[in-house]
N, CA, C and O atoms as a MOPAC input file, in Angstrom:
PM7 MOZYME 1SCF
protein

 N    216.39500 1   102.87100 1    95.45400 1
 C    217.75300 1   102.52600 1    95.80500 1
 C    217.81800 1   101.92900 1    97.22200 1
 O    218.58600 1   101.00400 1    97.48600 1
 N    217.00300 1   102.47400 1    98.10900 1
 C    216.98800 1   101.97300 1    99.48400 1
 C    216.60200 1   100.48500 1    99.52300 1
 O    217.23200 1    99.69800 1   100.23000 1
 N    215.56700 1   100.10700 1    98.76300 1
 C    215.15700 1    98.71000 1    98.71400 1
 C    216.24000 1    97.85300 1    98.05700 1
 O    216.53200 1    96.75600 1    98.53200 1
 N    216.82900 1    98.34100 1    96.98500 1
 C    217.89900 1    97.59200 1    96.31000 1
 C    219.06400 1    97.33300 1    97.26100 1
 O    219.65300 1    96.25300 1    97.23400 1
 N    219.40000 1    98.30100 1    98.09200 1
 C    220.48400 1    98.12500 1    99.06800 1
 C    220.13400 1    97.04500 1   100.09200 1
 O    220.99000 1    96.24800 1   100.47500 1
 N    218.86500 1    97.02200 1   100.53800 1
 C    218.44400 1    96.01400 1   101.50200 1
 C    218.46100 1    94.62100 1   100.88300 1
 O    218.84700 1    93.65400 1   101.54000 1
 N    218.04900 1    94.51500 1    99.63600 1
 C    218.07100 1    93.22900 1    98.93100 1
 C    219.50500 1    92.73100 1    98.80400 1
 O    219.78500 1    91.56300 1    99.07200 1
 N    220.39800 1    93.59900 1    98.40300 1
 C    221.79900 1    93.22400 1    98.25800 1
 C    222.37500 1    92.77900 1    99.60700 1
 O    223.09400 1    91.78200 1    99.67700 1
 N    222.06600 1    93.50300 1   100.65400 1
 C    222.55400 1    93.15900 1   101.99100 1
 C    222.01000 1    91.79800 1   102.43600 1
 O    222.75300 1    90.98100 1   102.98000 1
 N    220.72800 1    91.55800 1   102.20600 1
 C    220.12500 1    90.27700 1   102.56900 1
 C    220.79500 1    89.14200 1   101.80100 1
 O    221.10300 1    88.10400 1   102.38400 1
 N    221.02500 1    89.32400 1   100.50000 1
 C    221.70600 1    88.30100 1    99.70400 1
 C    223.10500 1    88.02700 1   100.25200 1
 O    223.53000 1    86.87300 1   100.31500 1
 N    223.81200 1    89.06300 1   100.64100 1
 C    225.16000 1    88.89000 1   101.20400 1
 C    225.10600 1    88.08500 1   102.50300 1
 O    225.93100 1    87.19800 1   102.72300 1
 N    224.13800 1    88.39400 1   103.35600 1
 C    223.99800 1    87.65800 1   104.61100 1
 C    223.64500 1    86.19700 1   104.35200 1
 O    224.18100 1    85.30000 1   105.00300 1
 N    222.74700 1    85.96100 1   103.40400 1
 C    222.35500 1    84.58500 1   103.09400 1
 C    223.51200 1    83.78800 1   102.49000 1
 O    223.65500 1    82.59700 1   102.76500 1
 N    224.32900 1    84.43600 1   101.67600 1
 C    225.47300 1    83.74700 1   101.06900 1
 C    226.50400 1    83.34300 1   102.11700 1
 O    227.28700 1    82.41900 1   101.89500 1
 N    226.50700 1    84.02400 1   103.24600 1
 C    227.45200 1    83.71500 1   104.31800 1
 C    226.98600 1    82.52800 1   105.16300 1
 O    227.67100 1    82.13000 1   106.10500 1
 N    225.82200 1    81.96200 1   104.82800 1
 C    225.27900 1    80.81900 1   105.56400 1
 C    225.30000 1    79.58000 1   104.67800 1
 O    225.68300 1    79.63700 1   103.50900 1
 N    224.88700 1    78.48200 1   105.24900 1
 C    224.71900 1    77.25000 1   104.48700 1
 C    223.24900 1    76.99100 1   104.18000 1
 O    222.87700 1    75.86500 1   103.84800 1
 N    222.41600 1    78.01100 1   104.28600 1
 C    220.99000 1    77.84000 1   104.01900 1
 C    220.75000 1    77.55900 1   102.53600 1
 O    221.40900 1    78.14900 1   101.68000 1
 N    219.81800 1    76.66800 1   102.23000 1
 C    219.51500 1    76.34800 1   100.83100 1
 C    218.59400 1    77.39500 1   100.20000 1
 O    217.38500 1    77.18100 1   100.10100 1
 N    219.15500 1    78.50700 1    99.78200 1
 C    218.39700 1    79.58500 1    99.13400 1
 C    218.07400 1    79.14700 1    97.71600 1
 O    218.94800 1    78.66200 1    96.99700 1
 N    216.81400 1    79.31800 1    97.31000 1
 C    216.38200 1    78.86500 1    95.98800 1
 C    217.11600 1    79.58500 1    94.87200 1
 O    217.62600 1    78.95200 1    93.94800 1
 N    217.17000 1    80.91200 1    94.95700 1
 C    217.86100 1    81.68800 1    93.92100 1
 C    218.30600 1    83.02300 1    94.52000 1
 O    217.62100 1    83.59800 1    95.36500 1
 N    219.44600 1    83.49400 1    94.07400 1
 C    219.90600 1    84.82900 1    94.44300 1
 C    219.63200 1    85.75100 1    93.26700 1
 O    220.12100 1    85.50900 1    92.16300 1
 N    218.86000 1    86.80000 1    93.49000 1
 C    218.59300 1    87.78200 1    92.43700 1
 C    218.30400 1    89.13300 1    93.07100 1
 O    218.53300 1    89.32400 1    94.26500 1
 N    217.81000 1    90.05700 1    92.28900 1
 C    217.54900 1    91.41700 1    92.79800 1
 C    216.08900 1    91.62200 1    93.17300 1
 O    215.63300 1    92.75700 1    93.30500 1
 N    215.36300 1    90.53700 1    93.34400 1
 C    213.96100 1    90.59800 1    93.74000 1
 C    213.86200 1    90.68100 1    95.26500 1
 O    214.72400 1    90.14500 1    95.96200 1
 N    212.83100 1    91.34100 1    95.79600 1
 C    212.65900 1    91.39000 1    97.24400 1
 C    212.00200 1    90.12700 1    97.80100 1
 O    211.67900 1    90.07500 1    98.98800 1
 N    211.80100 1    89.10900 1    96.96300 1
 C    211.19500 1    87.85100 1    97.38500 1
 C    212.28100 1    86.79700 1    97.55700 1
 O    213.12900 1    86.61800 1    96.68300 1
 N    212.24800 1    86.10700 1    98.68400 1
 C    213.26100 1    85.10900 1    98.99200 1
 C    212.58500 1    83.79100 1    99.35100 1
 O    211.48500 1    83.78100 1    99.90200 1
 N    213.24500 1    82.68500 1    99.03800 1
 C    212.72100 1    81.35300 1    99.34600 1
 C    213.87100 1    80.49100 1    99.83900 1
 O    214.84200 1    80.25900 1    99.11900 1
 N    213.75000 1    80.02400 1   101.06200 1
 C    214.76100 1    79.15600 1   101.65700 1
 C    214.14300 1    77.77900 1   101.83000 1
 O    213.16500 1    77.61500 1   102.55900 1
 N    214.71400 1    76.80000 1   101.16300 1
 C    214.19000 1    75.44600 1   101.23200 1
 C    214.39400 1    74.82300 1   102.59500 1
 O    215.43200 1    75.00900 1   103.23100 1
 N    213.37400 1    74.07000 1   103.04400 1
 C    213.48000 1    73.34700 1   104.31000 1
 C    213.31200 1    71.84900 1   104.11700 1
 O    213.52300 1    71.08000 1   105.05500 1
 N    212.93900 1    71.42300 1   102.92100 1
 C    212.75200 1    69.99400 1   102.66400 1
 C    211.34800 1    69.54800 1   102.98900 1
 O    210.40100 1    69.92000 1   102.29500 1
 N    211.19900 1    68.76600 1   104.01900 1
 C    209.90000 1    68.21300 1   104.38900 1
 C    209.03100 1    69.23600 1   105.11300 1
 O    209.54900 1    70.16300 1   105.73500 1
 N    207.70300 1    69.06900 1   105.03200 1
 C    206.79200 1    70.01000 1   105.70800 1
 C    207.06300 1    70.15400 1   107.20300 1
 O    206.95400 1    71.25700 1   107.73800 1
 N    207.40900 1    69.07700 1   107.88300 1
 C    207.65300 1    69.17600 1   109.33500 1
 C    208.81200 1    70.12400 1   109.63900 1
 O    208.76900 1    70.86000 1   110.62500 1
 N    209.84000 1    70.10900 1   108.80400 1
 C    210.96900 1    71.03200 1   108.99600 1
 C    210.53300 1    72.46800 1   108.76600 1
 O    210.92800 1    73.37500 1   109.50000 1
 N    209.71400 1    72.66700 1   107.73900 1
 C    209.20900 1    74.01000 1   107.44300 1
 C    208.34300 1    74.54900 1   108.56100 1
 O    208.48400 1    75.70900 1   108.94900 1
 N    207.43600 1    73.71700 1   109.09400 1
 C    206.59400 1    74.14800 1   110.20800 1
 C    207.44200 1    74.50600 1   111.42200 1
 O    207.20000 1    75.52300 1   112.07200 1
 N    208.42600 1    73.68200 1   111.72900 1
 C    209.29400 1    73.92100 1   112.87800 1
 C    210.03300 1    75.25500 1   112.72700 1
 O    210.04200 1    76.07300 1   113.64700 1
 N    210.64900 1    75.46500 1   111.56300 1
 C    211.39500 1    76.70300 1   111.34900 1
 C    210.48000 1    77.92000 1   111.38100 1
 O    210.82900 1    78.94200 1   111.97100 1
 N    209.30300 1    77.82000 1   110.74700 1
 C    208.40200 1    78.97700 1   110.73600 1
 C    207.93600 1    79.32400 1   112.14400 1
 O    207.79300 1    80.50200 1   112.47000 1
 N    207.69500 1    78.31700 1   112.98600 1
 C    207.29300 1    78.58700 1   114.37600 1
 C    208.42700 1    79.23100 1   115.16300 1
 O    208.19600 1    80.14400 1   115.95500 1
 N    209.64500 1    78.76100 1   114.94900 1
 C    210.79500 1    79.34300 1   115.65500 1
 C    211.01800 1    80.78700 1   115.21700 1
 O    211.32200 1    81.64800 1   116.04300 1
 N    210.87100 1    81.05100 1   113.93200 1
 C    211.02000 1    82.42800 1   113.44200 1
 C    209.92500 1    83.32800 1   114.01100 1
 O    210.18800 1    84.46800 1   114.39400 1
 N    208.70100 1    82.81200 1   114.06300 1
 C    207.59100 1    83.59100 1   114.61000 1
 C    207.84300 1    83.94300 1   116.07600 1
 O    207.56600 1    85.06400 1   116.50200 1
 N    208.36400 1    82.99300 1   116.84300 1
 C    208.67900 1    83.24400 1   118.25500 1
 C    209.72900 1    84.34100 1   118.40900 1
 O    209.77000 1    85.04100 1   119.42100 1
 N    210.57900 1    84.47900 1   117.38700 1
 C    211.61100 1    85.52200 1   117.41100 1
 C    211.13400 1    86.82600 1   116.76900 1
 O    211.91300 1    87.77000 1   116.63900 1
 N    209.85500 1    86.88600 1   116.36600 1
 C    209.29400 1    88.12000 1   115.82800 1
 C    209.38700 1    88.27600 1   114.32500 1
 O    209.16600 1    89.36900 1   113.80500 1
 N    209.71200 1    87.19500 1   113.60900 1
 C    209.78800 1    87.25000 1   112.15100 1
 C    208.56600 1    86.55200 1   111.58000 1
 O    208.28600 1    85.40000 1   111.90900 1
 N    207.84900 1    87.25200 1   110.73100 1
 C    206.64300 1    86.69400 1   110.13100 1
 C    206.95400 1    86.27800 1   108.70400 1
 O    207.29600 1    87.10500 1   107.85900 1
 N    206.83000 1    84.98400 1   108.45000 1
 C    207.18000 1    84.40800 1   107.15600 1
 C    205.99600 1    83.60900 1   106.63800 1
 O    205.04000 1    83.33900 1   107.36500 1
 N    206.08000 1    83.23700 1   105.36800 1
 C    205.05700 1    82.44500 1   104.71000 1
 C    205.66400 1    81.08800 1   104.41100 1
 O    206.77600 1    81.00500 1   103.89000 1
 N    204.95200 1    80.03500 1   104.73400 1
 C    205.42900 1    78.68700 1   104.47800 1
 C    204.96000 1    78.24100 1   103.09800 1
 O    203.75700 1    78.15700 1   102.84900 1
 N    205.89800 1    77.95500 1   102.20400 1
 C    205.57900 1    77.40400 1   100.89000 1
 C    205.47500 1    75.89600 1   101.03300 1
 O    206.46900 1    75.22600 1   101.30900 1
 N    204.28300 1    75.36300 1   100.84700 1
 C    204.03100 1    73.95200 1   101.14300 1
 C    203.11300 1    73.35300 1   100.08500 1
 O    202.43400 1    74.08100 1    99.36100 1
 N    203.09300 1    72.03800 1    99.99600 1
 C    202.24000 1    71.32500 1    99.06200 1
 C    200.79700 1    71.76000 1    99.25300 1
 O    200.35400 1    71.85800 1   100.39700 1
 N    200.05100 1    72.02400 1    98.21200 1
 C    200.26300 1    71.72800 1    96.80200 1
 C    200.90800 1    72.86400 1    96.00800 1
 O    201.06400 1    72.75200 1    94.79200 1
 N    201.28600 1    73.95600 1    96.68100 1
 C    201.91900 1    75.06500 1    95.94500 1
 C    203.30800 1    74.68100 1    95.44400 1
 O    203.75300 1    75.16000 1    94.40100 1
 N    203.98200 1    73.82300 1    96.18600 1
 C    205.30100 1    73.30400 1    95.79200 1
 C    205.28300 1    71.79700 1    96.03100 1
 O    204.44800 1    71.31000 1    96.79300 1
 N    206.18600 1    71.04900 1    95.39800 1
 C    206.24900 1    69.60900 1    95.68500 1
 C    206.48500 1    69.35500 1    97.16800 1
 O    207.12800 1    70.15800 1    97.84300 1
 N    205.96700 1    68.24100 1    97.67300 1
 C    205.98100 1    67.94900 1    99.10400 1
 C    207.37600 1    68.04300 1    99.71700 1
 O    207.50700 1    68.53100 1   100.84000 1
 N    208.40200 1    67.60200 1    99.03500 1
 C    209.75900 1    67.64000 1    99.58300 1
 C    210.49000 1    68.94600 1    99.29000 1
 O    211.68700 1    69.06400 1    99.55100 1
 N    209.76600 1    69.93100 1    98.74300 1
 C    210.35600 1    71.24500 1    98.45100 1
 C    209.74400 1    72.34500 1    99.30400 1
 O    209.72800 1    73.50800 1    98.90300 1
 N    209.24700 1    71.98600 1   100.46400 1
 C    208.69700 1    72.97400 1   101.39300 1
 C    209.78000 1    74.00000 1   101.71800 1
 O    210.96700 1    73.67500 1   101.75700 1
 N    209.35800 1    75.23500 1   101.95000 1
 C    210.32800 1    76.25900 1   102.27800 1
 C    209.69200 1    77.49100 1   102.89100 1
 O    208.47000 1    77.62600 1   102.95900 1
 N    210.54300 1    78.36300 1   103.32500 1
 C    210.15000 1    79.62800 1   103.95000 1
 C    210.24700 1    80.73600 1   102.90500 1
 O    211.28500 1    80.91600 1   102.26800 1
 N    209.15800 1    81.47100 1   102.73900 1
 C    209.15600 1    82.63200 1   101.85800 1
 C    209.11000 1    83.88300 1   102.73000 1
 O    208.38500 1    83.95200 1   103.72200 1
 N    209.90100 1    84.85700 1   102.32700 1
 C    209.81800 1    86.16000 1   102.99700 1
 C    210.12900 1    87.25300 1   101.99300 1
 O    210.77100 1    87.02100 1   100.96800 1
 N    209.66500 1    88.44000 1   102.30800 1
 C    209.87700 1    89.58200 1   101.43400 1
 C    210.52600 1    90.71100 1   102.21800 1
 O    210.39100 1    90.81500 1   103.43700 1
 N    211.22100 1    91.53300 1   101.49000 1
 C    211.78300 1    92.76000 1   102.05800 1
 C    211.03600 1    93.95000 1   101.48900 1
 O    210.54400 1    93.91000 1   100.36100 1
 N    210.95800 1    94.99500 1   102.26900 1
 C    210.40100 1    96.26300 1   101.78800 1
 C    211.23300 1    97.39700 1   102.38500 1
 O    212.10000 1    97.17300 1   103.22900 1
 N    210.95900 1    98.57900 1   101.94300 1
 C    211.66900 1    99.74200 1   102.49000 1
 C    211.31400 1    99.95200 1   103.95700 1
 O    212.01500 1   100.67300 1   104.66700 1
 N    210.23300 1    99.32900 1   104.41500 1
 C    209.76900 1    99.53500 1   105.78100 1
 C    210.38000 1    98.55600 1   106.78300 1
 O    210.19200 1    98.71100 1   107.99000 1
 N    211.11800 1    97.53900 1   106.29100 1
 C    211.78700 1    96.61500 1   107.20200 1
 C    212.95700 1    97.30500 1   107.88300 1
 O    213.64600 1    98.13500 1   107.29100 1
 N    213.16200 1    96.94300 1   109.13200 1
 C    214.29900 1    97.47900 1   109.87000 1
 C    215.22100 1    96.34900 1   110.28400 1
 O    216.24700 1    96.59000 1   110.92100 1

């Protein structure tokens, strides 16, 4: 239940933005599209500088113009 609450809260926060979220569901996996690889690299570096560790979804795992930021939630996130 604790993880489900965090997922729901994260979805609510994301819906309050204009970020291009791939899908809203009850999974702890999230994907925010950034478009081109350069945008994805820039955002991932800025997030890292702020202490957030994310995974960059980039070609060949996704089409070149569908680069995005992947992140997961767990019960251990604060």
